[in-house]
C-alpha positions in Angstrom: 15.2 103.8 158.5 15.6 103.9 162.3 16.1 107.9 161.9 13.3 108.4 159.6 10.5 106.6 161.5 10.5 107.8 165.1 9.2 106.0 168.1 5.9 107.4 169.2 7.6 108.6 172.7 9.6 111.2 170.7 6.8 111.7 168.3 4.5 112.8 171.4 6.8 115.1 172.7 7.0 117.1 169.2 3.2 117.0 169.3 2.9 118.4 172.9 4.8 121.4 171.5 2.5 122.0 168.7 -1.3 123.2 169.9 -2.8 122.8 166.7 -1.1 119.4 166.0 -2.5 118.2 169.2 -5.7 119.4 168.7 -6.1 117.6 165.0 -4.6 114.3 166.8 -7.2 114.4 169.3 -9.8 115.0 166.8 -8.5 112.1 164.5 -8.0 109.7 167.5 -4.6 108.9 166.1 -2.9 109.6 169.6 -2.6 107.6 172.6 -5.8 108.0 174.7 -3.9 108.7 178.0 -2.0 111.6 176.5 -5.1 113.9 176.3 -6.9 112.8 179.7 -7.9 116.0 181.4 -6.4 116.2 184.8 -8.9 116.2 187.5 -8.3 117.4 191.1 -10.3 117.0 194.2 -11.9 120.3 195.6 -9.9 121.8 198.6 -11.7 121.7 202.0 -12.0 125.5 202.8 -14.1 125.0 206.1 -14.6 121.4 207.9 -17.6 119.7 208.8 -16.3 119.9 212.5 -16.0 123.5 212.3 -19.1 124.3 211.0 -21.0 121.9 213.6 -19.1 123.6 216.3 -19.7 127.1 214.9 -23.4 126.1 214.5 -24.0 125.0 218.2 -21.9 127.7 219.6 -24.0 130.2 217.5 -27.4 128.8 218.7 -26.0 128.9 222.1 -25.0 132.4 222.1 -28.5 133.2 220.6 -30.1 131.1 223.5 -28.1 132.9 225.9 -28.8 136.4 224.5 -32.6 135.9 224.3 -32.6 134.5 227.8 -30.7 137.5 229.2 -33.0 139.9 227.2 -36.2 138.4 228.8 -34.5 137.9 232.3 -33.3 141.6 232.2 -36.6 143.3 231.2 -38.7 141.1 233.6 -36.2 142.1 236.3 -36.6 145.7 235.7 -40.1 145.3 235.5 -40.5 143.6 238.9 -38.3 146.3 240.3 -40.0 149.1 238.7 -43.2 147.9 239.9 -42.0 147.0 243.5 -40.4 150.7 243.8 -43.6 152.3 242.5 -46.1 150.6 244.9 -43.7 151.3 247.3 -43.5 155.0 246.8 -47.3 155.2 246.4 -47.6 153.5 250.1 -44.8 155.9 251.5 -46.6 159.0 250.0 -49.9 158.2 251.0 -49.0 157.2 254.6 -47.1 160.6 254.9 -50.0 162.3 253.4 -52.4 161.0 255.9 -50.5 161.9 258.9 -50.5 165.2 258.1 -54.3 165.9 257.2 -55.2 166.7 260.8 -52.4 169.1 261.4 -52.8 170.9 258.3 -56.1 171.5 258.8 -55.6 173.5 261.7 -53.2 176.2 259.9 -55.2 179.3 259.7 -51.9 181.7 259.4 -48.4 181.2 258.3 -47.3 181.4 262.1 -49.6 178.7 263.0 -48.2 176.7 260.2 -44.8 177.2 261.0 -45.4 176.1 264.6 -47.5 173.0 263.5 -44.6 172.1 261.2 -41.9 172.4 263.7 -43.8 170.7 266.5 -45.7 168.0 264.7 -44.8 167.4 261.3 -40.9 167.9 261.3 -40.0 164.9 263.7 -42.1 162.6 262.0 -41.0 163.5 258.3 -37.2 163.3 259.6 -37.9 159.8 260.5 -39.0 158.6 257.3 -35.9 160.0 255.6 -34.2 156.8 256.9 -36.5 154.8 254.2 -34.4 153.0 251.6 -34.0 154.7 248.5 -35.9 157.7 249.6 -33.9 160.9 248.5 -36.2 163.8 249.5 -39.7 164.6 251.2 -41.5 167.9 250.2 -44.6 169.0 251.9 -46.8 171.8 250.3 -50.2 173.7 251.5 -52.4 174.8 249.0 -52.3 178.2 250.6 -48.8 178.5 252.3 -46.9 176.8 249.6 -43.7 175.0 250.6 -44.2 173.8 254.4 -41.2 171.6 254.7 -38.4 169.8 253.0 -35.6 167.5 253.7 -33.4 164.8 252.2 -30.0 164.4 250.5 -31.4 165.5 247.1 -33.7 167.8 248.4 -31.9 170.8 246.9 -31.7 169.8 243.3 -35.5 170.0 242.9 -36.8 172.9 241.2 -39.4 174.2 243.3 -41.3 176.2 240.7 -42.1 173.2 238.6 -42.7 170.5 241.3 -45.7 171.8 243.4 -49.0 170.8 242.0 -47.8 169.7 238.7 -50.8 167.5 238.4 -53.9 170.0 239.0 -56.0 166.7 239.5 -54.4 166.8 242.8 -56.1 170.2 243.8 -59.3 170.1 241.8 -62.1 170.4 244.1 -64.8 168.2 243.6 -62.7 165.0 242.4 -60.7 162.7 244.1 -57.3 162.4 242.6 -54.9 159.1 242.8 -51.2 159.3 243.7 -49.1 160.3 240.9 -45.5 159.4 239.8 -43.3 161.2 237.3 -39.5 161.1 236.3 -38.0 164.1 237.0 -34.1 163.3 236.5 -32.1 160.9 234.8 -28.1 160.6 235.3 -25.6 158.0 234.2 -24.7 155.3 236.6 -21.3 155.9 238.4 -18.6 154.1 240.2 -19.4 150.7 237.8 -16.9 148.0 237.6 -15.7 147.4 233.7 -17.9 144.4 233.9 -21.0 146.2 234.9 -20.2 149.2 232.7 -19.6 146.6 229.8 -23.1 144.9 230.5 -24.8 148.4 230.9 -23.8 149.2 227.4 -26.1 146.3 225.8 -28.8 147.9 223.6 -31.8 146.7 225.5 -30.3 147.8 228.9 -28.3 151.0 229.5 -29.8 151.6 232.9 -29.7 155.3 234.5 -29.8 156.6 237.9 -33.4 157.7 237.6 -35.0 159.8 240.3 -38.9 159.7 240.4 -41.1 162.0 242.2 -44.2 160.4 243.8 -46.9 162.8 244.8 -50.2 162.1 247.1 -52.8 164.5 248.0 -53.5 165.4 251.6 -57.0 164.8 252.2 -59.4 163.0 254.2 -60.2 159.4 253.4 -63.3 159.7 250.9 -63.2 163.5 251.0 -62.8 165.6 247.9 -61.3 168.6 249.8 -57.6 168.5 249.7 -55.2 170.5 251.7 -52.2 170.0 249.7 -49.5 167.4 248.5 -46.8 165.3 249.9 -44.0 165.0 247.2 -41.4 162.0 247.8 -38.1 161.3 245.6 -37.3 157.8 245.0 -33.8 156.8 243.2 -33.6 153.5 241.6 -29.4 153.6 241.8 -29.5 150.8 244.3 -32.0 148.7 242.2 -30.0 149.4 239.2 -27.0 148.0 240.8 -28.9 145.0 241.9 -29.9 144.4 238.2 -26.3 144.8 237.1 -25.2 142.6 239.7 -27.7 140.0 239.0 -27.2 140.3 235.2 -23.4 140.1 235.8 -24.1 136.6 237.7 -26.0 135.7 234.8 -23.2 136.3 232.2 -20.9 134.6 234.6 -23.2 131.5 234.4 -23.9 132.1 230.8 -20.1 132.0 229.7 -19.6 128.9 231.9 -22.5 127.2 229.9 -20.9 128.6 226.7 -17.8 127.2 227.7 -19.3 123.8 228.4 -21.1 124.1 225.0 -18.2 124.7 223.1 -16.4 121.8 224.6 -19.5 119.5 224.0 -20.0 120.7 220.4 -16.4 120.2 219.7 -16.5 116.6 221.3 -19.8 115.9 219.6 -18.3 117.2 216.2 -15.2 115.1 216.5 -17.2 111.9 217.4 -19.4 112.8 214.3 -16.8 113.9 211.8 -13.9 111.5 212.9 -15.5 108.4 210.9 -16.4 111.0 208.0 -12.6 111.9 208.1 -11.6 108.4 208.0 -14.1 107.7 205.2 -12.7 110.6 203.2 -8.9 109.4 203.7 -9.8 106.2 202.5 -11.6 107.3 199.7 -8.7 109.4 198.5 -6.5 106.6 198.9 -8.7 104.2 197.0 -8.7 107.2 194.0 -5.0 106.7 194.2 -5.4 102.9 193.3 -5.1 101.6 197.0 -7.8 99.1 197.4 -6.7 97.5 200.3 -8.4 100.3 202.3 -11.3 99.4 205.0 -12.6 101.8 207.6 -13.5 100.5 211.1 -17.3 101.0 211.9 -17.2 103.0 215.2 -20.9 103.7 215.6 -24.4 102.4 214.9 -25.7 105.3 212.9 -26.1 106.4 209.4 -22.3 106.9 209.4 -21.9 103.4 210.4 -24.0 102.1 207.7 -22.1 104.4 205.3 -18.8 103.1 206.4 -20.2 99.2 206.2 -21.4 99.9 202.4 -18.0 101.6 201.7 -16.1 98.6 202.9 -18.5 96.3 200.9 -18.2 98.4 197.7 -14.2 98.4 197.9 -14.4 94.9 198.4 -16.4 94.4 195.4 -14.2 96.7 193.3 -11.1 95.1 194.5 -12.5 91.7 193.5 -13.3 93.2 190.0 -9.9 94.6 189.7 -8.4 91.1 190.5 -10.6 89.7 187.7 -9.7 92.5 185.4 -5.8 92.0 186.1 -6.3 88.1 185.7 -8.2 88.6 182.1 -5.7 91.2 181.4 -3.2 88.7 181.5 -5.1 86.6 178.8 -6.7 89.3 176.4 -6.3 93.1 175.9 -7.7 95.7 178.2 -10.0 96.9 176.0 -11.5 93.3 175.3 -11.6 93.0 179.1 -13.8 96.5 179.5 -16.3 94.8 177.0 -16.6 91.3 178.9 -16.6 93.2 182.3 -19.4 95.3 181.1 -21.7 92.2 181.8 -23.3 92.7 178.4 -22.0 89.4 177.1 -24.0 87.6 174.5 -23.2 85.3 171.6 -23.1 87.3 168.4 -21.6 90.4 166.9 -21.8 93.3 164.6 -20.4 94.4 161.6 -17.3 96.9 161.8 -14.8 98.7 159.5 -11.5 97.5 161.2 -7.7 96.8 159.9 -6.4 93.4 160.7 -2.6 92.6 160.9 -1.1 89.2 161.2 2.5 88.8 161.6 4.6 85.4 162.0 8.3 84.2 162.5 9.7 83.1 159.4 11.4 79.5 159.5 10.1 79.1 162.9 10.3 75.5 162.5 13.6 75.4 161.7 14.4 77.8 164.4 12.4 75.7 167.0 13.9 72.4 166.2 17.5 73.8 167.3 15.9 74.8 170.9 14.3 73.0 173.7 10.7 73.5 174.6 11.6 75.9 177.3 14.0 77.7 175.3 11.2 78.0 172.4 8.9 79.3 175.0 11.4 81.8 176.3 12.0 83.0 172.9 8.3 83.7 172.2 7.7 85.2 175.4 10.5 87.9 174.9 9.3 88.5 171.4 5.8 88.8 172.2 6.6 90.9 174.8 8.2 93.5 172.7 5.7 93.2 169.7 2.6 93.6 172.2 4.3 97.1 173.3 4.3 98.4 170.1 0.7 97.0 169.2 -0.8 98.7 172.3 1.0 102.0 172.1 -0.7 102.4 168.5 -3.9 101.8 169.8 -4.0 98.3 168.7 -5.8 95.2 170.3 -3.9 91.7 170.3 -6.8 89.0 169.8 -4.6 85.9 170.1 -1.4 84.2 169.7 -1.3 81.3 167.4 2.0 79.6 168.0 4.4 82.2 166.7 1.9 84.4 165.0 0.2 87.3 166.1 -3.2 88.4 165.2 -4.1 92.4 166.1 -7.0 94.3 165.3 -7.2 97.9 165.1 -10.5 99.9 165.2 -12.9 97.3 166.7 -13.4 98.9 170.2 -12.3 102.7 169.0 -14.0 103.3 165.7 -12.9 107.0 165.8 -9.1 106.2 165.3 -7.4 106.0 162.0 -7.0 102.4 161.9 -5.4 101.7 158.7 -2.7 104.3 159.5 -2.1 102.9 163.0 -1.7 99.3 161.7 0.8 100.3 159.1 2.8 102.3 161.7 2.6 99.3 164.0 4.0 97.1 161.2 7.1 99.4 160.6 7.8 99.8 164.2 7.7 96.0 164.8 10.4 95.5 162.2 12.4 98.3 163.8 11.8 96.8 167.5 12.9 93.5 166.1 15.9 95.1 164.9 16.7 95.8 168.5 15.9 92.7 169.5 17.8 90.8 167.3 20.9 93.0 168.3 20.2 91.8 172.0 20.0 88.3 171.1 22.9 88.2 169.0 25.0 89.7 171.6 23.7 86.7 173.6 24.9 84.3 171.2 21.1 83.5 170.2 19.6 83.1 166.9 18.2 86.2 165.4 14.6 86.3 164.3 12.7 87.5 160.8 9.0 88.1 160.7 6.5 88.8 158.0 3.5 91.0 158.3 0.0 91.2 156.3 -2.2 94.1 156.6 -6.0 94.1 155.2 -8.7 96.7 155.8 -12.5 95.9 155.5 -15.6 94.7 157.1 -15.6 92.2 159.9 -18.2 90.5 162.5 -17.0 91.5 165.8 -18.3 90.1 168.9 -18.7 87.2 171.5 -17.9 83.9 170.0 -18.3 80.5 171.5 -20.8 78.6 173.6 -23.3 80.1 176.1 -20.9 78.7 178.9 -17.7 79.6 177.4 -17.1 82.6 174.8 -14.4 85.0 173.5 -14.3 88.4 172.3 -12.9 88.2 168.3 -13.4 89.2 164.7 -14.3 86.9 161.9 -14.7 87.3 158.1 -13.0 87.6 154.8 -10.8 90.5 155.8 -9.3 88.4 158.7 -8.6 85.6 156.3 -7.1 87.7 153.7 -4.7 89.4 156.1 -3.7 86.0 157.4 -2.9 85.0 153.4 -1.1 88.1 153.1 1.2 87.5 155.8 2.0 84.1 154.3 2.3 85.4 150.9 5.3 88.0 151.4 7.4 84.9 152.5 6.5 82.5 149.9 6.8 84.9 146.9 10.0 86.9 148.3 8.2 90.1 149.1 9.4 92.8 151.4 8.3 92.0 155.0 5.2 94.1 155.4 2.5 93.7 152.8 -0.9 95.8 152.8 -3.9 94.9 150.6 -5.6 97.4 148.3 -8.0 98.7 150.7 -5.4 99.5 153.3 -3.4 101.4 150.6 -6.3 103.4 149.6 -6.5 105.0 153.1 -2.8 105.7 153.6 -1.6 106.3 150.2 -0.6 110.0 150.9 1.6 109.1 153.5 3.3 105.9 153.0 6.1 104.7 150.4 5.4 101.2 148.6 6.5 99.1 146.0 3.5 98.4 143.5 2.6 96.2 140.6 2.2 92.9 142.4 -0.9 90.6 142.0 -1.2 87.2 143.8 -3.8 84.7 143.8 -5.5 84.0 147.3 -7.4 81.1 148.3 -10.8 81.3 148.0 -10.5 84.0 145.2 -11.2 83.6 141.5 -9.2 86.5 140.4 -5.9 87.9 141.6 -5.8 90.6 144.3 -3.4 93.6 144.2 -1.0 94.1 146.8 1.3 96.7 148.0 5.0 96.2 149.8 5.1 99.0 152.5 8.7 100.5 152.6 8.0 103.6 154.9 5.5 106.0 156.4 5.8 109.7 157.0 6.4 110.7 160.8 3.5 111.7 162.7 3.8 115.2 162.8 4.2 115.3 159.0 1.2 113.0 158.6 -0.8 115.5 160.4 0.4 118.4 158.5 -0.8 116.5 155.2 -4.1 116.0 156.8 -4.7 119.3 157.6 -3.6 120.3 153.9 -6.3 118.0 152.4 -8.9 119.6 154.8 -8.0 123.0 153.6 -8.2 121.9 149.9 -11.7 120.5 150.5 -12.8 123.8 152.0 -11.5 125.5 148.9 -13.0 122.9 146.5 -16.1 124.3 144.4 -17.8 120.9 145.3 -17.2 121.2 149.1 
């Protein structure tokens, strides 16, 4: 029998190798719950909160610096441009005024040449020393170019420059000074940093050469004798702008470094408590309820930490109560009692009851000391409890040497009749192992009887308002107890099952039939069956699958 009725540990290994069998077992609820729990893993951290916070702060600082640099560069260029434009107009206007009277005396080319050499050229040469001035060109309306000079005088196209704005020479109308961009060249001789800054899309400064023209006329007069053209270069101004921006960027990099350092410090000071909470939660998830987190700040994180510590303390206290209850009652009943829905009364359920006791216990205990009896029962109950639990049963109570177990009370989806029968057979097998150990120690061996009955019971909390216990009551319970007594008094096999149980498991069990007994409180004999064996779990499931297929093929299905 030991080889035919395998332990559940080896049966589960066979079930794991068979997907269809496992699926059916999960559906019928005949397997252990823990074997089918889906593994859940915590999500992996790809980007930490500290990195996110630091990146956000640095991004905002970079954007702020970029915006400030853009505004400052545009403002700086505008100020420099307006300043140079005003300066050019003033210089051009003053040069035009100084030559109005000499140009008025020019009646011929010869006179014009003499006036230029004696009166105009010395004055104009002195003005070539003006900062950023690149050339001076003086035109007469009749004689054309009178005088020109300056380092960039030769690059000017004389045919295009004179009188490019006809308002300067239009009779009867006073014309203002005129400014025009005539040349744009890239800046040269820049340092790598200046060149990098100059590549910014909103900058890209060039060595622009502007021509500023002023009419040669008496103040308030509409008669104009010619024009003065001066060229101003922005090279020096552009270099000043680049140098200023270089300083701005240097300061910006310092600010950015300080911002990065500050953001790291801020993020670490913010996320370290969160990281400690996370680590504590992971350990709590692994079962370590001794975790407590130090409160390091009087903010939301500190409040969260305080609540976490209180929550874990309550859970730890609840687990201690659960452990204490678990030593007195089964885990399933602890779940019911810890749920808080405790009230006197119950509900009707279909369950299978199993009663077992030790035969000749009075005789055996009379040969032992009280401590020896206690030691024997504790060893026996420990081995039997393991068998009951792994077959999804609940030990309701120990009554002296007797065990009262329930199948299907808290888990209505299991095949409780089958599980109770398997438990009874495995209890006999486990007792054989225990007896070998006791015999080897020179101790007396034990025999047990088991009674099983299936039917309705009332399950719930029984007792008083101040003291109650989860149990089941009803005729089904009483009958299972009487069947346990009957197999000893009538000489039956160690396991006796009632007809209601047999009807549920008759396709997978081996029994000896034909017995009827009178039970206390019954007016007619009841039919019982001696349980001799049960198919292994894999074969049982195959039989069930076959019945399902036959039901589908049946015309009545």
